[in-house]
N, C-alpha and C positions, 0 to 999 in steps of 0.2 A: 301391782302386786296385791292380792288378797291378805286379809288379816291373818289367815291361816298360813300363808306362805311366809309372812313376817315373823311369825311365831316359831316356825321350823327352822328359818334362818337363824334366829337368836339362840335356839337350842344348840344348833351345830357350832356356831361360833364360841359359845360358852364351853362346850366340850373341848374344842381346840385350844382354848386359852387355858383350861385346867390342865391339859396334857403338856402343854408347853411349860407351864410352871412346874409341873411334876418332874419333867426332864431336866429343867434347870437346877431344881432342888437336889435331884439324884446326881447330877454332874458335879454339883458343889460339895456333896457329902461324900467324904472319903470312905471307901469300902474297906474294912479290916478283914484280911484273910489270914489262913494258918501260915505258920512258919515255913512249912515246906512248900506251900503255894507261892508264898512270896519269893522264896529262893528261885523256884521255876519261873516265876515272873521276871525276875532279875536277869536271868540267864537268857530266856527267850525274847525279851523285849527291852529292858532297861539298858543292859550292858551294850547291846549293839547300838542303841540309841546314843549313849555316851559316846561310843566309839565313832560313830558316823559324825555326830553334831558337834562335839565338844573336845575331844582329845587333840585334835590337830593344834588347838591354841592353848588348852588347859591339861597338857599330857605331861610326860616325863622329860621332855625335851629341854635343852638348855634355854630356849626362848620360850618361857612360859608366862603367858599374858597375866597381869594383875597377881602374879606369884600364886596362882590358884592351881593345884594339882587334883584332877578328878579321875586320875588313873587309879586311885586306891582309895579305900574308905576312910584312912586317917586323914588324907589330904582334903577330902570333902567335908569331914568333920571340923578340921581346923580353920578351913576358909582361906581367904586371900587378903589382899591389901586393906579391905573393909574393916577387918577385924571380927567380922561376923561369920558364924559357920554357914557352909553352903547347904549342909545337910543337918537337920535335926531329927533324928529318929522318932517316929510317932506323930510329928508335928509338921505336916507339909506347908501350912501357913506361915511358919516361921523359918521355913528352909529357903535360903535365897535362891537356890537352884530351881525349885519349883515357882517362886515368885517370878524369877526371869523368863522362864518359858511361857508363863501365862500372859507376858506382855502388857500387864495392867499397869505396872510402874514405868512410866516413860524414861526414867533415869536408869532403869536396869531392864534391858531387853535382850534376850539371848534366843537362839542365834541372832546375830545382828541382821542379817540379811533376811527380807521378807519371804523371799522364795524358799528359805531354810526352816522356817517356823514349823513347829510341831503340830500336828494335826489334832483335833479335840480328843481323839481316842488315845493318842500317845500321851497327851497331857493327863488325861484321867488315870491311865495305867502308871504313870511316874508317881501321881498323887497316892494312888492306892498302895504302891510299894513303900513309899516314905511312911505312910500311915500304919503299916503293918511292921514297922520297926526297921525298915531299910536294911534287910540282910544282905550281906556282901561275900558270898562264897569265893574261896581262892580258885586259882586257875585250874588246879587239878579237879576240884569240886564241880567247877563249872563244865569241864569235859565230860565228867560222869553224867550230869543232869542233862547235858546237850544230848547224849546218846539215848536217854531214857524216853524221850517224847517222840512216839511215832503215830501218825494218824492220817487217814485220808476219809474224806466223806463227800457225799455230793448233795446237792440241793436243786431247787426247781430251776434256778436261773443258770446254773452251770456247775462247775467243780470247784470247791473250795479246798485249799491244800494247807496242810500243817505238817511239816516234816521235822527236820533235826532242830535241836536248840541252836541258841546263837543267832536265831532269825528275828527280824524286826516285826513289829506289831503289824505293819502293813502286809508283810508277807503271809502271816498267819491268818489274816482276814481277807486276803486277795481271792478274787474269783476268776475263773477261767472258763471261757466258752468250750463246751464239749469238742466241738470241731477243730479247736486249735491244739488239742491233746491227742490227735489221731496217731502221732508218731510213737507215743509211749504205750500204746496198747500192746499185749501180748501178740506175738506174730502167730497167726493161725492160717492154714491154707484154707481159702474159702472155696466153697462148691462152684463149679462152673455153672454159669446161668442155664437154666433148663430151657429146652426148645431151640437150642443152638447147636447144631452139629458141626463137626469139623474141627478146625484148630482152636484149642482152648482160648488163645489171645484174641482170636477173631469173635468168640463167644462173648467176651467182656466188651469188646469194642463194638460189636454189632448191636449188643443190647442198648447201648447209649445212643447209636445211630437211630435205632427204632423210637426211642424215647424223643429224639429230636425231629423225627419224621423226614430223616434224610437217607438217601441210598449211597452206597459207597461208589467211588469212582472205579472204572474198569481196570483190570490188570494191566501192568506196563508190558511193552513188547520186550523181546529178549535183548535187543541191542541196548536199550535203556536199562534194563535189569543188570546186565553184566557190568556196565560202566558204573552203576550206583554201588553195587557190591564191592567191586574192586577198590574203588576209592574208599568205602567205608572200612574195608578190612586191611588194606595195605597202603592207602594214600597215594596211589598211582593209577594212570589210565590202563585199561586192557590193551593188549597189543591187537593189531588188526586180525592176526591168526586166532588169537583167543576168542574174539568176537565172532569171527566166521564158524569156528568150531561149535561154538555155543548155538548159533542160529541154526546150524545145520543138524545139531543132535537130534536123532529120531526118538529119543525117550520123551516121556511126558514133561511138561513145563516143571513140575515139582521135582521129578527125579533128575532132570538135566540140571535144574539150578542147585539141587543139593550137591551135586558133584562140583559145581563151581565153588560153592562155600567151603567144601572140604578142602579143595586145592588151595584156596586162599588162606584158610586157617593154618596150613602147614607150611606157608611161606615164611621165609625168615624176615620179609618186610612186614609181616603181621604185627610182630612186637614193636617194630619202630613206630608204626601208625598208633598202635594202642598205648605204647609207652609215652608217646608224645602227649597223649591226652592226660596221662598220669602226671607227667611232669609239669603240665600247666597247673594242675591242682596243688602240687607240692612245692611250686616255685623254683624249680631247678635252675642253677646258674652257676657259672664257672668263675664268679667273682662275689666278693662279699658285700659290695654296694656302699651307700653312705659315703662319707668324706674320704675314707681310706678304703678305696675299692680295690683291695688285694685280689689277685687272681688266686683261686683255690685250686692248686695244681692236680689234686687227685680226685676232685668231684666227679670227673668223667666216668669213674668206676662205678659210682652210684647210678649214673645214667644207664650204663650198659647193663647193670643188674636188673633194672626195671625192665629193659628190653628182653633180657634173658627169661625173666620171670613170665612175661606174657607169652613168649614163644613157647615155653615148656608147659603153659597152662598150669602153673603153680597154684594150688588151691588158694583162693582168696584169703581164708582165714590164716593160712600159713604165712602168706605175703604180708598181712597185717602184723602178726607176731614178730616176723623177722624185722620189720622197720622200726617197730617199737621197742624191741628188746632183743635183737640178734645177738649182741655181745654177751647178754645174760644167758641166752639159750646154749650158745657154745662159743666161747671166746677163742678156741683153737681153729674154728672154721673161717677162712678169710672171707667167704661169702656173707657170713653174718656180720663180720665187722664192717663190710662195705654196706650193707643193708640199712644199718642205723645211721648212715649218712642223711637219711631222712629227717633225722632230728636236727640237723645243722644246716638245712636248706635255705632258711630266712636270711634277710640281710642282717649283718651284725658287725660291730667294731668295738675295740677297746684301745683307747690311746692313753698316753701318760697323763693327759689333761683331763681325763673323765673319771668320775669316781666309780671304782670297780663295782660297788654295790648297785649303782644305777644301771650299769651296763648288764650286770648279772639279772637284774629283776626284768630288764627289757626282754632278754632271752626266755626267762620263765613265762613272761606274760605272752610272748610270741609263741612258743610251743603249745602252751596250753589252748590258745586261741586256734592254732593250727590243727592240733589235734581233734578239737571239737568240730571244725569245719570238715576236714578231709575224712575222717571215719565215722563221725556221728551226725553230720549235717547240723551241728549247733554252734552258731557264733556264741562263744562264752564270754568275750570281752566285756559285754554289758554288765556281767555279774561281778566285774573286778572291783567296783567301788560300791556297789549297793546291790540288793537282791534284783534280779532281773524283772524289769518292769512288764514284760509281755509274756515270758515263759516261766514255767514253774522251776526256775534254776536260782537257789539262793547263793549269796555271796560265799557261804560256807562251802558249797559243791565246787566252786570255781577254785578255791585255795586248796581243797582237798585233792582235786585232779593236779593241780600246780605241784602239790607235795610229792606227787608220784615222781616228778621230774627234779626235785630239789637236790637229788644226789648224781644227777647226770652231769658229766664234765667233758670238756672238749679234749680231743687228743688225735693226732695223726699217728695211726697205729701201724706197726709192721704187719703186712698181709701179702702172703705170697701171691704171685700173679696165677690164676687159674687157666688150665689148659684152654677154656673157651674164649679167654680174653685176647683181644687183637693187640699185638705190640708192634705192628707195622708203623713206620712214621717216627720212631724214636730217633732217627738219624737228624731230625729238626733240632735236636739238642745243641748242635753246633752253633746254630744262630745266638742261642743264649750264652753259651761259651764265649763267642766273639764280643757280645754285649758286656759280659763280666770282665773280660780282659780289657776292653777299652776304658771301662769305669776305673779299674786298677791302674792303668797307665796315666788316666787324668789326675788320679788323686797322687800318684807318684810325682808327676810333673809339678804340681801345686805344692807338695811338700818339699821337693827339692828347691823350688823357688823360695819358699819361706826360710829353709835352712841357710840357703846362700845369703839371703838379706840378714839373717840373724848373725852369721859368721862376720859380715862385714861390720854389723853394729859392734860386737864384741872386740873386733880388732881395732876399730876406731877409738875405743876406750880403753884398750889395753887390758881387757879381761879374758880370761880363759873361756873357750867355748865349749860347750856340752849340750846335748839335748835338754830341753827346758826341765823335763821331769827329773832327769839326773841331777842337775843344779839344786832343785828345790829339796830333793832328798838329802843333799849334802849340807843343807842349811843356808845356801846362798841367798841372800836377801834379793828382793824383787828389783831394787834399783840397780842390781848388777847383772840382771837377766834381760834379754831382749825382749820387747813387748811382745804379747801374743799376736799371732798372725801377722808379724811384720813383713812388709814387702808385698802384700797381696792387695790386688785390686778389686773393685766391685765385681768385675767379671769372675776373678778367681774364687771369691766367697760363694757367688751363685752357682759356678760349676762345681765347686766342692760339694755343695749340699746336693745338687743333682746327682752326681756320681755316687755319693755315699748312700742316698736314698735308693737309687736304682740297683746299686750293688746288693744291698740288703734284700730287695724284692726279687731280683734275679736269682740269687743263690737259693732262695725258697722255691722258686719256680722250677728249679732242676729237679725237685721231688716228683715232678709229673712223670718221670721216666723210671721212677723207683717203685718197688712193690709196697706201697703205703696206702692205707686206707683213710679217707676223710671221715672220722669215726668219733665214738665217744667211749667213756667208761663210767662206772659207778664208783663214787668215792667222795671224799671231803672236798670242799670248795677251796680252791687256791686263789690268791688274789694275784691277777696278772697286771704288770705295769706295762708290758709292751708285747704285742703279739704280731711283730713283723717277722716271725720265723716259725718254723715248725713247733708245734705244741706237743711235747714228749709225754708219754705215759709215765707218771711218777713210780719210783720203786715201791712206795708204800701208799697206795691210793687211799687207804682207809685213814691214814695217819697224817699225811702232808696236807695241811689245810684244817678247815673248820667244818664240822657237819652241820648243815643248815637244819633249822627248826622252822618250819613253815607256820606263818601266822597270817591271820586276817589282816589286811593292810587298810587302815583307815583311809578313804578316799583314794585307795590304790597307791598310796604314798610309801615308798620302801623304807622311810624313817618314821613311820607311824604304825608299828606293829601292835595288834592287840591280841585276841584269843589265838592260842596255838591249836592247829589241827593235825590229824593224822591222815596219811594217803587214803583216798576213797575214789568214789565214782559218782554218777549222777543219781541223785536220790530218788528220782520219780520213775526211773526204769524198773520193771519187774526184776526180782532177785538181785537187787542192789544192795548196797551196805545199808541204806537207810530206810528201806520201806518194809523189810521182812524181819527186822530184828537181827539177830546173830545168824549170818549166812557166811559162806566161804569167802565172800568179798570183804568181809571184816577182817580177813587174814592177810591183807596186802601188808607186808612187813614194814614195820617203821624203821627198821635198821638201814644201812647204807646199800646193801645189794638186795635184788629180787623185786623191788617195787614195780619196776617197769614190766618185768615178766608177768607178775600177777595182774597188773593193769591190762597188759596185752591179752591175757586169757579171757578177761572179762569183755573187752571190746569184741574178740572174735569169738565169744560164745555164741552157739545157736539160740540161746535163750535171750540174748541182747536184742531187744526190739528194734534196734536202729541199724546196725551194721549192714545186714543183708539188704534191707530197704534202700539204704544209700547207695550201695554199690550197683544194684539192678537198675536203680533209677539213672545212674551215670551211664550205664551201658545203653539203656533205652535212649537216652539224650542223644548220644553220639551216632545213633542210628537214625532218629527221627527229627532231629535238630531242636528238640525240646524235651524236658523230663516229663514223666507223669506228674511229679511235683516239680513245678517250673524253677524252683531255686534249689539246686541240687545240693548247696552248702548250708541251706537253712530250712529245716523241717519244723521250726517254731512258727509262732503265731504271725511273725512279719514275712514269712514266707508264703509263696502262693500254694494253695491247697491242691492236693492230687486230683487230677481230672478223673482218674479211674482208680480209686483207692483199692478196690478188691482186686484189681489186675496187678497193682504193684505189690500187694501182700501174697498173691498167687505166685508172682515171679520170684519173690524173696523166699518163699518157702521152697519152691522148686529148686532155687540156687543151692539152698542147704542140702536138699535131698540129692542133688547132683554133685555132692561133695565139693562145693564151693568152686565149680568149674566155670570160668568165664567163657570159654569157648562153647560150653553146653548152652549157656544163655543166648550166645549169638545164633546158635542153630535154632533154638526155639523161636526167637524173634524173626530171624530172616526166613524162616520157612512159613510164616503167617501170611495171609492175603493182605494184611494191614501194611506189612512192609512191601509187598510186591505190587502194590497199587500205582496206577499212573499219577502223575502230578498235576494232571489236567481233568477237570470234572465237566461233564456235559451240562450241569446246571450251577455254574459257579455262583451266580447271583443269589440262588436260594441258599446255598451253603454259606454264603457271607452273612445273609440276614439270620440264619438259624444258629450259626457257629462262628460268630465274629472274632473269637480269640484263637480259632483253629485248634480246638482241643478235643475235637471228636475223631480225628484220624480218618475223616472222610476220603482224603486223598493224600498222597505222598507230598511232603513239604520240600519243595526246590531249595537247593542251598548253593551258596558261592563257595569256590574252593577257598581253604584256609592258606595263610601266606605260605607255609611249607609246601603244601600240596601243589600250588601254583608253581613255585620255583622248581620242585622236584619233577613235576609232569613236563615242564618244558625241556628239563635236561633229559628225561628218558626219551621224549619224542624225538629230539635232537641227535639221540645217539650218544650223548656225552655222559650220561650218568654212571658213576662208578658205584656198583652194587655192593661193595665190600662193606661189611657190618662191623660196628664196634671200633673202639680205640680212642686215642687221644682226640682233642678237639681240633677240627680243621678250620681254616680261615678263608671263607669265600671272598671274592672281590666285592667290595661295597663302594658306593659313591666316594670318589677320591677326596672330595671337600670334606665328607664326614670322617673318613679315615684319617686324614691329616690334621683335623682340628685340634687346637690345644685342649688338654683335659688335665685338671688338677687331681692329684692322688698323693696322699702321705705329705701334704704341704709342699709338694713340688710337682713337676710335670710327669705325666705317665707317657710312655713311649707311644708313637704313632701306631696305628693299626696297619699291620703289614700282612697281605694275604699269603696264603701257602704258595710256594713257588711254582708247583706243577699243577697242570689241569686235572689230573686224576686224583690229586688231593683236594683240590678246590671244588670238584664236582661230586663230592660225596652227598648224601641226603642231608637234608637240613637239619635234622635232629642231632647230627654230629657237629654242626658249626657252633663255634664258641659262643657262649652267651655271656656277655659282659654287661653287668647291671648299668655301668655308667656310659655305654656307648652302645646304641642300637643300630641295627642294619636299617637304613631308611626304607628299603623295599619291604621288608618284614613289617615295620611299624606302620606303614601306610595302608597295608592290607590286615591291619587289626591283631597282630600278633600281640598278646597280653603283655603287661608289664610283669616285672619279675619280683615285685615286693609283696604282693598279696596274693592269696590263693584265688585262681581263676576257676569260677564254677561253670561258666559258659563263655565262650568268645563272642564279641560283638561281630556285626557284619555291616559295616556302614557303608554308604555309597557317597563319596565325596570326589571332588574334581581331581585332585592330585593322583588318584588311582588310575584315571585315564592318562594323564601325563606319564605316569610312571611305566604303564604297559606300552605306550607309543614311543616314548623318547629315551628311557633309562638304557644305559649301556648293557646291563644285564640282559634285557629282553632282546635288543637288537643283536647281541651276540648269539643268543639262542636261535633267533630266526636265520642268521647267517649260516650256523652250524646245521641247522635243519636242511636249509637250501643245498649246501654243499653235500650232505648225506643223500639227499634225494637224487641229486645229479649223478652220484657215483653209479647208480643203477644203469644208467645209460638209457632210459626209457624216453618215449616221446613226451613232448610237453603236456599232452592231454593225459596220458597215463601218469605222468609225474604229479599233476594237480589231484588226480584221483587218489594217488598214495597219500598225498598230504591231507586230504579230507579224511581218509580211513584212520591215520595216525592220530589226527586231532579229535575227531568227532566219532570214530567208530562206524562211519557209514560212507558211501560214495556221494559224489556230489550231484546235484540236480543238473540237467542240461543248461539252464540259465546260470547256475553258480559256475560251472565249469567255463562257459563262455566268458563270463565277466572276468574270472581270474586269468584266463588266457589273454584277454585284452589288456588287462592291467599289467601282466608280465611283459608283454610286447611294449607297451609304453615305457615302462621302467628300464628296458634294454636301451631304448633310444636315449633316455635321460642319462643312464649310467655310463654310456660310451663317451659322454662329454665330460665326465668327472674324473678327477685325479686325486688319490688318497696318499698321504705321507705316512711313512712308518710311525707308528704309535710310540712316543717316547714316555718312558716311566722315570719317575724322580728317583735319584740316589740319595737325596738328602733333603731336608726341610729346615729352613732358617726359623728360629724361635726368639721371641722377645719376652724378657721376663723382669720382674722387679725383685732385687735382692732384699730380703725381709728385714735384714738388721739395719741397713743403710737407708732403705727405701729408694734406692737408685736403680735405674734400668740398665740392663745389659742384654746382650745378644748372644747366641750360641747356635751351633749348628748340630742337628741330629742326623746321624747316619741311618739309612734304610738298607740294611744288609740283604734282606731278601730279594731285592730287586737286581741284585748282581747274578742271581741264578733264575730269575723269573722267566718262565715260559708262557707267553701270552696265549689267550684263546685265538681262534681264527678271526683275523680282522679283513675289512674291506679291501686293503691293499694286497691281500694274500690270494684273491680269487678274480676271476674275469668279470666283465659287466653282466653277463648272463645269469651268473650265479648271485651276483648282487642284486639283480632285478628279481629273481625268484625270491630272495630274501624279503623284498618289499611285499610280495604276495603272502609269504608265511607270516609276516608281521601283522598283517591285516587279520589272517586267520586266527592268531593267537589273541587278537584284541576282541573277538566275537564273544558274545554272551554264551554261545553254545559250547564254547571251549571253557570258559571261566566258570560256568554254573553246572551243577549236578542235579539232574531231575530224575 
């Protein structure tokens, strides 16, 4: 290195050291600011810092460490056990609060965890605030100051955001990459790419194909297309007659297919298929889950409301309003009271052993998160304890949205049955009544046994007998009254508990057959000690209970409230309460009623940048197997970015232009070439190399049937499907071991799962099958039906060994194969023609010569085998033995549970009911049902 280079290096190092020294001097020198600026600094940065880092241990609670209260200025000035003030206005170096956060004094280090220590910037701002006199405005003043700071600005690296007051220093200095903020941009309809004639969707898709240097796959043939469309829109296979009619239709492919789409959109089964998608997202279930998995007797009416809404093509913005605020839109309309069942779809429980405030907060957190995911594609839970680390969502926004629901209360409300509602099957009520009668009889026997023993005890001692309560009222002392529960055995104690708990639950379940809505109302919050019965609407909803004031919770802890907030929305969105100053969204009423209605208007507004994008993305996903934005519940930084953002915006704008019609978007999507393409590409290797994540839509993505589609398709093909729509939940047969397994509920045993007695009841579509959170159907579970606890944005499609065993060996599939064989043989055709019919039913095409030959050979071989087999009549259990532990004594006891349904049970067709030839044909049908061509949709 030359002398000149040494000299240059010396100069550079000198400047570096001078800059470092200067920065350290600046950092150590407190900056005095005006009183107004210091107040704003406290609201924006210092108070949230104290709330997050200090108040959990040094707040107003009974357990206050070191007797130090930092929740108010007087407490900070007074200090704690040390006798020294934690805060000395104007003198940060004498303030123990500041000394502790600098971590320079080894005996005074706060917060104690290294991971919680303040950043350098936070420390400087705390110092500057103290140096400026440590102003501490009261809660009302803080609220005013919080609403006064509005700003957004950009810089070279990204977008830095500062919104409402009450935000931490990290929030106001945090940067966001522009590509992560795409969902917040105002929705504008982009122009269709130039040079691309034809369908607008194809214009956007083909532009990307051109950029990738790829050519699209050819269009699918008509047989493939009608099967694809029929499953997409109604979740069932087309009939052979429908396939033949479409194949022979002399119109152009576009015109002929348009007719198919219109026919399917008018089918009552359309609402069942697309309602099922929505129920996945909102977590519909017929029970409450958790430890007390009560059945929700009237939840089925919400399910049918969803199906009706899709069939009617209810405008999506109206669909949103009704589910968020139907009871506030029109409390006299039963449909509106049913619609808000959405707000209660999540798992929830309240027991006498749980603190009501905790369970209440759990509901508020749940509905805040659910609304964020379902309608806005924003998981909000991350902002519960701190400002969101990846998205521009401050904690304040989280609690402002939560405040919208702070006056939402549970109630089962009277709501007359609608003419469209199906009330068939109400005769099943008799099974509940039988169980109730049996519980009462059991309790009567135990009570009589106790009374008899008590009479003997009194007689032996020469005391007069009377019921225990009467003797106590008369002032008789305990030594002259028979001991409580005298004469009862361990078994009696156990049976009494089971009977009493079951009686409570079964009486509530009778509501299933009454005109009651699983609903909500707006009012003050009541404290529930027990919710094992119908929750009634109070006479005075505004007065019975306490009106909640929503506060930001330090660490998300219900017992660490800090700043109060008013109802609001997401501050980053255009036309929101926090970006444009005084707008109409600032008018969400702070009173008891009207909050949800105003919030629903904001969600469903055409100016909301998220709502239309979210729904069209969901529709696209269910057609193509993936969303344009791959995470339909998360449009934030952690979600996958849209593959075709301009197409997404074009569809969203078109959605609004077409009055929020979901069916209009179906027509748009399904008429495109992108939808009508083959799932096979002539140059698959090139596509894999240039489009490894399959985001270009070069070809159509093949998919496996969902669990419900698989079951429903087998029922339709076998001729067993009951197409009746709506009504109370039905109970298909499930694996007997799963049905009879012991299950805990309410601290005792839940009754065994009993199927509906008649085939026409059991063979309804799967959407009408009861959904019990604590008991899943093994068939549905193994084929990836999602859990019912969290919102399902997209179903998985795993490939695991149990699926093969389930399709080959399960009683469900074998029964369908046998029913299909019997139905085919009724026609009296030749064996060759019978095989042909089977192929057309299952695959929508005739068999090849080789396929037909192989099936006929297998049929013949199975006939020889089945002529040697003998089948006994299937026996169904009438009761099941249980063993339990009596909770008071810890001793075991046994009891017998009656299974009433099996007294009237009509089984499906069984091998013993048909000749060997039919059973042999069922073996052929079983093979066909297990093929990829049946299970997959291309």
